[in-house]
C-alpha positions in Angstrom: -56.0 12.3 23.8 -56.2 9.5 21.2 -53.9 6.5 20.7 -53.5 5.3 17.2 -57.0 6.5 16.3 -58.8 5.0 19.4 -60.2 7.2 22.2 -58.1 6.9 25.2 -61.1 6.9 27.6 -62.4 3.8 25.8 -58.9 2.0 26.3 -59.3 2.6 30.0 -62.7 1.7 30.4 -61.8 -1.7 28.3 -59.1 -2.2 31.1 -61.8 -2.3 33.9 -63.7 -5.3 34.9 -66.8 -5.6 33.2 -69.2 -4.8 36.2 -67.3 -1.5 36.7 -67.5 -0.1 32.9 -71.1 1.2 33.6 -70.4 2.7 37.0 -67.1 4.4 36.6 -68.6 7.3 34.6 -70.8 8.3 37.6 -67.7 10.0 38.9 -68.4 13.4 37.3 -65.5 15.6 35.9 -64.7 18.9 37.8 -61.9 21.5 37.9 -60.7 23.3 41.0 -59.0 26.8 40.4 -57.4 28.5 43.3 -57.0 32.3 43.7 -53.9 32.5 41.5 -55.7 30.7 38.6 -53.8 27.3 39.5 -56.0 24.2 38.4 -56.6 20.7 39.8 -58.7 18.4 37.7 -60.8 15.9 39.6 -63.5 13.6 39.6 -66.2 13.1 42.3 -68.7 10.5 43.0 -71.8 12.0 45.1 -73.7 9.6 47.3 -76.6 7.9 45.7 -79.9 9.8 46.8 -77.8 12.7 48.1 -79.7 14.8 50.7 -78.2 17.9 52.0 -79.9 17.8 55.2 -77.8 14.8 56.1 -73.9 14.2 56.6 -71.9 12.0 54.5 -68.2 10.8 54.8 -65.8 11.7 52.2 -63.1 9.4 50.8 -60.0 11.0 49.0 -58.4 8.6 46.5 -54.9 9.3 45.3 -54.0 7.7 42.2 -50.5 6.2 41.1 -47.6 7.8 38.9 -48.9 5.8 35.9 -52.2 7.7 36.0 -50.8 11.4 35.7 -52.2 13.6 33.2 -54.6 16.0 32.0 -57.6 13.8 30.7 -59.2 13.9 34.2 -60.0 10.2 33.7 -56.9 8.1 33.9 -56.9 8.4 37.8 -59.9 6.0 37.7 -58.1 3.2 36.3 -57.3 1.1 39.5 -59.2 0.5 42.7 -61.7 3.6 42.8 -64.3 1.8 40.8 -65.4 -0.4 43.6 -66.9 2.7 45.2 -69.2 3.4 42.1 -70.7 -0.2 42.5 -74.4 0.3 43.2 -74.3 -2.3 46.0 -71.4 -0.5 47.7 -73.0 2.9 47.3 -76.2 1.6 48.9 -74.2 0.3 51.8 -71.6 3.2 52.1 -73.2 6.4 50.9 -70.3 8.8 50.6 -68.5 11.2 48.4 -65.4 10.0 46.6 -63.0 12.4 45.4 -60.2 11.5 43.0 -58.1 14.3 41.8 -55.5 13.9 39.1 -51.7 15.1 39.2 -50.3 16.5 36.0 -47.4 14.9 34.0 -44.1 15.1 35.8 -45.5 16.2 39.1 -46.0 14.2 42.6 -48.6 13.9 45.4 -45.5 13.8 48.0 -42.3 15.5 48.6 -40.9 12.4 50.3 -37.7 11.6 48.7 -37.5 8.0 47.3 -34.1 6.7 48.1 -33.2 4.1 45.4 -30.1 3.0 47.8 -31.6 -0.2 49.1 -29.7 0.4 52.4 -31.9 3.0 53.5 -35.7 3.3 53.6 -35.7 6.7 55.4 -37.8 9.4 53.5 -37.5 13.0 54.8 -40.5 15.1 54.1 -40.1 18.5 52.9 -41.6 21.5 54.6 -44.3 22.5 52.1 -46.5 20.1 50.0 -46.1 19.9 46.5 -48.5 22.1 44.2 -51.1 19.1 43.5 -51.2 18.4 47.2 -51.6 22.1 48.2 -54.5 22.5 45.8 -56.0 19.1 46.8 -56.0 20.4 50.5 -57.7 23.5 49.2 -60.2 21.6 47.1 -61.3 19.4 50.3 -61.9 22.6 52.2 -64.0 24.0 49.5 -66.0 20.9 49.3 -66.7 20.7 53.0 -68.2 24.4 52.6 -70.3 23.4 49.7 -71.6 20.0 50.6 -73.0 18.2 53.6 -69.7 16.4 54.4 -69.1 14.9 57.8 -65.8 16.6 59.2 -65.7 13.4 61.5 -65.4 11.0 58.8 -62.8 12.0 56.4 -60.7 9.2 54.9 -57.6 9.0 52.6 -56.4 6.3 50.4 -53.8 5.8 47.9 -51.6 3.4 45.7 -47.9 3.7 44.8 -47.2 7.3 44.3 -50.5 7.9 45.9 -49.5 5.7 48.9 -46.6 7.9 49.5 -49.0 10.9 49.2 -51.4 9.2 51.6 -48.4 9.2 54.0 -47.3 12.8 53.1 -50.8 14.2 53.7 -51.6 12.3 57.1 -48.2 13.4 58.5 -48.8 16.9 57.7 -52.4 16.7 59.1 -52.6 14.1 61.7 -55.8 15.2 63.2 -57.8 15.7 60.0 -58.5 12.0 58.8 -60.6 9.5 60.6 -58.7 6.7 58.8 -55.9 6.0 56.2 -55.2 3.4 53.9 -51.7 3.9 52.0 -50.9 1.0 49.6 -47.4 0.3 48.2 -46.2 3.5 49.5 -44.1 4.7 52.4 -43.6 7.7 54.8 -41.3 9.8 56.8 -40.2 7.5 59.8 -39.1 10.7 61.8 -42.7 11.9 61.8 -44.2 8.5 62.5 -44.9 9.5 66.1 -47.7 11.9 64.8 -49.6 9.0 63.6 -49.7 6.8 66.7 -53.4 7.4 67.5 -54.6 7.4 63.7 -56.4 4.2 62.4 -54.0 3.1 59.7 -54.1 0.0 57.3 -51.0 -0.4 55.1 -50.7 -2.8 52.2 -47.9 -4.1 50.2 -46.7 -6.9 48.2 -43.6 -8.6 49.3 -42.6 -9.1 45.8 -43.0 -5.6 44.8 -40.2 -4.7 42.2 -41.1 -1.0 42.0 -41.5 0.2 45.5 -39.6 -2.2 47.9 -41.6 -3.4 50.9 -39.2 -2.2 53.0 -40.6 1.3 52.6 -43.8 0.1 54.2 -42.3 -1.9 57.1 -39.8 0.9 57.9 -42.9 3.3 58.8 -44.9 0.7 60.1 -42.1 -0.3 62.6 -41.8 3.6 63.5 -45.6 3.9 64.3 -45.2 0.9 66.5 -42.2 2.2 68.2 -43.9 5.2 68.9 -46.7 3.5 70.6 -49.3 3.2 67.6 -50.9 0.1 66.3 -51.1 0.2 62.6 -52.6 -2.4 60.6 -50.2 -4.2 57.9 -51.1 -6.7 55.4 -48.1 -7.9 53.4 -49.1 -10.3 50.5 -46.3 -12.8 50.3 -46.9 -13.5 46.6 -48.1 -10.0 45.4 -46.1 -7.6 43.2 -46.8 -3.8 42.6 -50.1 -4.0 41.0 -51.3 -7.0 42.7 -51.3 -5.5 46.2 -53.8 -2.9 45.5 -56.1 -5.3 43.4 -56.2 -7.6 46.5 -56.6 -4.8 49.0 -59.3 -2.9 47.1 -61.1 -6.0 46.5 -61.3 -6.9 50.4 -64.6 -6.0 51.6 -63.2 -6.0 55.1 -61.1 -3.0 54.3 -64.2 -0.7 53.7 -66.2 -2.1 56.7 -63.1 -1.1 59.0 -62.5 2.1 57.3 -66.1 3.6 57.2 -66.2 2.4 60.9 -63.7 4.9 62.1 -64.4 8.4 63.2 -62.1 11.4 64.3 -63.9 11.8 67.4 -62.8 8.2 68.8 -59.3 9.1 67.6 -59.4 12.4 69.6 -60.7 10.4 72.8 -57.5 8.2 72.7 -55.4 11.1 72.4 -56.9 12.7 75.8 
């Protein structure tokens, strides 16, 4: 795809911080196809010095609505470039998987209610097709690579924040930690997440996704007996929230320190 004769991939690279330009292309392009021929494009970053005799965590990154498409590159625009920094990769060797949702599709079945008097988001029974394919992709990757099933993490921004909640509410025992940013979840299913390490981020000045969506699901988890982290940036809008969140080194130290085994112990 080109915009006024200029390659889109170069426009996206130019929008990234200078230090990220060289590393972002370390995310290699792939395509997952299911048995029926349905496709999911994705980018994947392998651990530096990958050794198949070891075990590595995997981070699933879910992009926002503005990065939908078929170029298999736009999903790398925000946040995910931090994982490709050489110093980061040395400290946290991990697989990072960034699938891309096609135009007019969504990660989540959560129904965004534009009526500001209600922030309840009922989730449908079955996932969207991109989410279904993503779930199958994770299963395939776990069979192919030395991935530690005890250390699967998921994070997403905006549409991907809703997708993160959608995914963990469907599979509350699959991920060791979750980081939804500028999203929301089904408050009626919040009790399923009371043992899961979750750190929610949102900007109080968000004009795209009202901060009340995050507040509502965080309150519901707390009412169920859980202890989710919640960082609300008082002066941040929609984009500012995830720029600050993904730029916070403490987030990664917290996330990679979580294991599914510890979560299961708390359930007993």
